[in-house]
C-alpha positions as CSV (number, residue, x, y, z in Angstrom):
1,X,-57.7,33.2,-0.1
2,X,-56.9,32.8,-3.8
3,X,-59.3,34.1,-6.4
4,X,-60.3,32.1,-9.3
5,X,-62.8,32.8,-12.5
6,X,-65.4,30.2,-13.1
7,X,-67.5,30.9,-16.2
8,X,-68.4,30.2,-20.0
9,X,-65.2,27.9,-20.2
10,X,-65.5,26.7,-16.4
11,X,-61.6,27.6,-16.2
12,X,-59.7,28.7,-13.1
13,X,-57.9,32.1,-14.1
14,X,-56.6,34.8,-11.7
15,X,-59.0,37.9,-11.1
16,X,-57.8,41.2,-12.1
17,X,-59.8,42.7,-9.3
18,X,-58.7,41.5,-5.9
19,X,-58.8,42.5,-2.2
20,X,-57.7,46.0,-1.5
21,X,-59.5,47.6,-4.5
22,X,-60.8,50.9,-3.5
23,X,-64.5,51.9,-3.7
24,X,-63.2,55.4,-5.1
25,X,-65.1,55.8,-8.4
26,X,-68.1,53.6,-7.5
27,X,-69.7,56.3,-5.5
28,X,-73.2,57.5,-6.3
29,X,-75.3,54.3,-5.9
30,X,-78.7,53.8,-5.0
31,X,-79.4,51.4,-2.5
32,X,-82.6,49.1,-1.9
33,X,-83.2,45.5,-0.2
34,X,-84.7,42.7,-2.2
35,X,-86.1,39.3,-1.2
36,X,-85.5,35.9,-2.4
37,X,-87.1,33.5,-0.6
38,X,-85.9,33.4,2.8
39,X,-82.9,35.8,2.0
40,X,-82.7,39.5,2.1
41,X,-80.5,40.8,-0.7
42,X,-78.9,44.2,-0.7
43,X,-78.8,45.7,-4.0
44,X,-76.7,48.6,-5.2
45,X,-78.0,50.3,-8.5
46,X,-75.2,52.4,-10.5
47,X,-75.4,53.9,-13.9
48,X,-72.3,53.0,-16.2
49,X,-69.4,50.9,-14.5
50,X,-66.5,48.8,-16.0
51,X,-68.0,45.7,-14.9
52,X,-70.7,44.6,-12.3
53,X,-68.6,41.8,-11.0
54,X,-65.8,44.0,-10.4
55,X,-67.7,46.6,-8.7
56,X,-69.4,44.1,-6.6
57,X,-65.9,42.6,-5.5
58,X,-64.8,46.2,-4.6
59,X,-68.0,46.6,-2.2
60,X,-67.0,43.1,-0.5
61,X,-63.6,44.4,-0.3
62,X,-64.8,47.4,1.5
63,X,-66.9,45.3,4.1
64,X,-70.1,44.8,2.4
65,X,-71.8,41.8,3.9
66,X,-73.5,38.8,2.0
67,X,-75.6,38.4,0.1
68,X,-75.4,41.6,-1.8
69,X,-75.7,42.5,-5.5
70,X,-75.1,45.2,-7.9
71,X,-76.8,46.3,-11.1
72,X,-75.6,48.8,-13.5
73,X,-77.3,50.6,-16.7
74,X,-74.2,49.9,-19.0
75,X,-70.9,48.1,-18.6
76,X,-67.8,49.2,-20.4
77,X,-65.5,46.2,-19.8
78,X,-68.2,43.6,-19.1
79,X,-66.5,39.9,-18.4
80,X,-67.0,36.8,-20.6
81,X,-65.4,33.6,-21.3
82,X,-61.9,33.1,-21.4
83,X,-61.2,37.0,-20.2
84,X,-63.0,38.4,-23.1
85,X,-64.4,42.0,-22.3
86,X,-67.2,43.8,-24.1
87,X,-69.2,46.9,-24.0
88,X,-72.7,46.3,-22.6
89,X,-75.3,48.9,-23.9
90,X,-78.3,50.5,-22.0
91,X,-81.3,48.5,-22.0
92,X,-80.2,45.3,-21.1
93,X,-79.8,43.7,-17.5
94,X,-76.4,43.6,-16.0
95,X,-76.6,42.1,-12.6
96,X,-73.9,40.5,-10.1
97,X,-74.8,38.5,-7.1
98,X,-72.3,37.5,-4.2
99,X,-73.4,34.7,-2.0
100,X,-70.9,32.6,0.3
101,X,-71.5,29.1,-0.6
102,X,-69.0,27.2,1.2
103,X,-68.8,24.9,-1.6
104,X,-66.3,22.1,-2.3
105,X,-63.9,23.5,-5.3
106,X,-64.8,20.3,-7.4
107,X,-68.2,21.4,-7.3
108,X,-67.8,24.7,-8.8
109,X,-69.7,24.1,-12.1
110,X,-72.9,23.9,-9.9
111,X,-72.8,27.5,-9.2
112,X,-73.6,28.4,-12.8
113,X,-75.7,25.4,-13.2
114,X,-77.9,26.1,-10.2
115,X,-78.0,29.9,-11.0
116,X,-79.2,29.1,-14.8
117,X,-81.7,26.7,-13.5
118,X,-83.1,29.1,-11.1
119,X,-83.5,31.9,-13.4
120,X,-85.0,29.8,-16.3
121,X,-87.2,28.1,-13.9
122,X,-88.5,31.7,-12.5
123,X,-89.1,32.5,-16.4
124,X,-90.8,29.4,-16.8
125,X,-93.1,30.1,-13.7
126,X,-94.3,33.1,-15.8
127,X,-95.2,31.2,-18.7
128,X,-92.0,32.3,-20.6
129,X,-90.4,28.9,-21.9
130,X,-86.6,29.7,-21.3
131,X,-84.2,26.8,-21.6
132,X,-80.4,26.2,-20.9
133,X,-77.8,26.1,-23.2
134,X,-74.7,24.1,-21.9
135,X,-72.8,25.3,-20.3
136,X,-74.2,28.6,-19.1
137,X,-76.5,30.3,-21.6
138,X,-80.1,31.3,-21.1
139,X,-82.1,30.3,-24.3
140,X,-85.6,31.9,-25.4
141,X,-87.1,30.5,-28.7
142,X,-84.0,29.0,-29.9
143,X,-81.6,32.0,-29.3
144,X,-79.5,33.3,-26.8
145,X,-81.4,35.6,-24.1
146,X,-78.5,35.7,-21.4
147,X,-75.5,34.3,-20.0
148,X,-73.8,33.8,-16.5
149,X,-70.1,34.2,-15.6
150,X,-69.0,33.1,-11.9
151,X,-66.1,34.3,-10.3
152,X,-65.1,32.8,-7.1
153,X,-62.7,33.2,-3.9
154,X,-61.2,29.9,-2.7
155,X,-59.9,29.0,0.9
156,X,-58.2,25.5,1.3
157,X,-60.4,24.0,-1.7
158,X,-63.7,25.6,-0.6
159,X,-65.2,28.2,-2.5
160,X,-65.7,30.7,0.3
161,X,-67.3,33.5,-1.6
162,X,-68.8,33.7,-5.2
163,X,-69.9,36.5,-7.3
164,X,-72.6,35.2,-10.3
165,X,-72.5,37.7,-13.0
166,X,-75.6,37.5,-15.1
167,X,-76.5,39.6,-18.3
168,X,-80.0,39.4,-19.9
169,X,-81.1,40.9,-23.0
170,X,-84.3,43.3,-22.4
171,X,-84.5,45.8,-25.0
172,X,-80.8,46.2,-25.7
173,X,-79.3,45.8,-29.4
174,X,-78.6,41.8,-30.1
175,X,-76.9,39.9,-32.6
176,X,-79.0,37.5,-35.0
177,X,-78.3,34.7,-32.8
178,X,-79.7,36.8,-29.6
179,X,-83.2,37.7,-28.5
180,X,-84.4,40.4,-26.3
181,X,-87.0,39.6,-23.5
182,X,-89.0,42.7,-24.2
183,X,-89.7,42.3,-28.0
184,X,-90.4,38.7,-27.4
185,X,-93.2,39.3,-24.8
186,X,-94.5,42.3,-27.0
187,X,-94.9,39.9,-29.7
188,X,-96.8,37.1,-27.5
189,X,-98.9,40.3,-26.1
190,X,-97.7,39.3,-22.7
191,X,-96.8,41.6,-19.8
192,X,-95.4,38.6,-17.6
193,X,-92.4,40.8,-17.1
194,X,-93.2,44.4,-17.4
195,X,-90.3,46.2,-17.0
196,X,-86.4,46.2,-16.6
197,X,-86.7,46.6,-12.9
198,X,-89.0,43.5,-12.8
199,X,-86.5,41.5,-14.6
200,X,-83.8,42.4,-12.0
201,X,-85.9,41.3,-9.3
202,X,-87.0,38.2,-10.9
203,X,-83.1,37.3,-11.7
204,X,-82.0,38.3,-8.3
205,X,-84.5,36.0,-6.8
206,X,-83.8,33.4,-9.6
207,X,-80.1,33.2,-8.6
208,X,-80.8,32.8,-4.8
209,X,-83.2,30.4,-5.5
210,X,-81.3,28.0,-7.4
211,X,-78.5,28.2,-5.0
212,X,-81.1,27.3,-2.0
213,X,-82.5,24.5,-4.1
214,X,-78.8,23.2,-4.6
215,X,-78.1,23.3,-0.7
216,X,-81.7,21.8,-0.1
217,X,-81.4,18.7,-2.3
218,X,-77.7,18.2,-3.1
219,X,-75.5,17.7,-6.3
220,X,-77.4,14.8,-7.7
221,X,-80.9,16.2,-7.9
222,X,-79.6,19.8,-8.6
223,X,-77.7,18.4,-11.7
224,X,-81.0,16.5,-12.9
225,X,-82.8,19.9,-12.4
226,X,-80.3,21.7,-14.9
227,X,-80.1,18.6,-17.5
228,X,-84.1,18.7,-17.5
229,X,-83.8,22.5,-18.6
230,X,-80.7,21.7,-20.9
231,X,-81.9,22.1,-24.6
232,X,-78.3,20.9,-25.5
233,X,-79.3,17.2,-24.9
234,X,-80.1,15.3,-27.9
235,X,-78.0,17.7,-30.2
236,X,-75.5,16.3,-32.7
237,X,-72.2,17.6,-32.7
238,X,-68.9,16.7,-34.2
239,X,-66.1,15.3,-32.0
240,X,-62.8,14.1,-33.3
241,X,-64.0,14.0,-36.7
242,X,-67.1,12.1,-36.1
243,X,-70.7,12.9,-35.3
244,X,-71.9,12.4,-31.9
245,X,-74.9,13.1,-29.7
246,X,-75.1,15.1,-26.5
247,X,-76.5,12.7,-24.0
248,X,-75.4,14.6,-20.5
249,X,-73.8,16.7,-18.3
250,X,-71.4,15.5,-15.6
251,X,-71.2,17.1,-12.1
252,X,-67.7,18.7,-13.1
253,X,-69.5,20.7,-16.1
254,X,-68.2,18.1,-18.8
255,X,-70.3,17.5,-21.7
256,X,-70.9,13.7,-22.2
257,X,-70.9,12.8,-26.0
258,X,-71.5,9.4,-27.3
259,X,-70.9,8.2,-30.9
260,X,-70.7,4.9,-32.8
261,X,-67.4,3.5,-33.7
262,X,-68.3,2.8,-37.3
263,X,-67.5,-1.0,-36.9
264,X,-70.0,-2.2,-34.3
265,X,-73.1,-1.4,-32.6
266,X,-71.1,-0.5,-29.7
267,X,-71.3,3.4,-28.7
268,X,-68.1,5.1,-27.2
269,X,-68.5,8.1,-25.0
270,X,-66.3,11.2,-24.9
271,X,-66.3,14.3,-22.5
272,X,-65.6,17.7,-23.4
273,X,-65.1,20.5,-20.7
274,X,-66.5,23.9,-21.3
275,X,-64.7,26.1,-23.6
276,X,-63.5,23.2,-25.4
277,X,-66.4,22.6,-27.7
278,X,-69.0,24.7,-29.0
279,X,-72.6,23.9,-29.8
280,X,-73.7,27.1,-31.5
281,X,-77.3,28.3,-32.3
282,X,-79.5,27.1,-34.9
């Protein structure tokens, strides 16, 4: 079985934490069982860890059954796109969920897409107008609420195990392009999500619900679900020196962009993979 990372840039990269990782140094977690639809999710709670994804891989290597999850108060080496790491401050949600999707490798983007849809839908069900920014950001009020990074282990071109890492801003510091859910809800006079603990439960259930939806309806409908909540559609962007418009997302995660050729009324379409073009925030 080989390890790959599929996240912001939808790239296949070797994981730094592989089988054989010891659980030494990860002791002291409290454990509880959450319910997400028909799934029972065993959740390990930690204080500060290097990375919730790395910690969850270690638990799986030590024999933990699926589905399972890890949540931490803070991370000292949280994982992001193109191998970036950062310090995740207390006050945010840092959650990783492991499932056994048995998904064809060519459909790997749908792990991110279904997770983003599931979490955004769970928030929207509570009256919180969350959307998705291609490929993997959760958006609220035009600013970044959270992000998703999926790491997988592959056997014979099939994704056997996936760890879906989710970060959501609750009351942690955020940049100008970010937003925290706690302040947003306070400004609305809402207690739709009353605590970080509530957000943990909602997010874990959202990941499981997104995957359950994909398993039930298949790629075509699940991709339509994702694009329906994708606020990137209709946005203008510059491609090859020309201004184009985002018109869709491919099942592989590629962004579809159309632009005029300047000499006729015909539109041309180009596709760009995650990590090769940035849409930014307004």
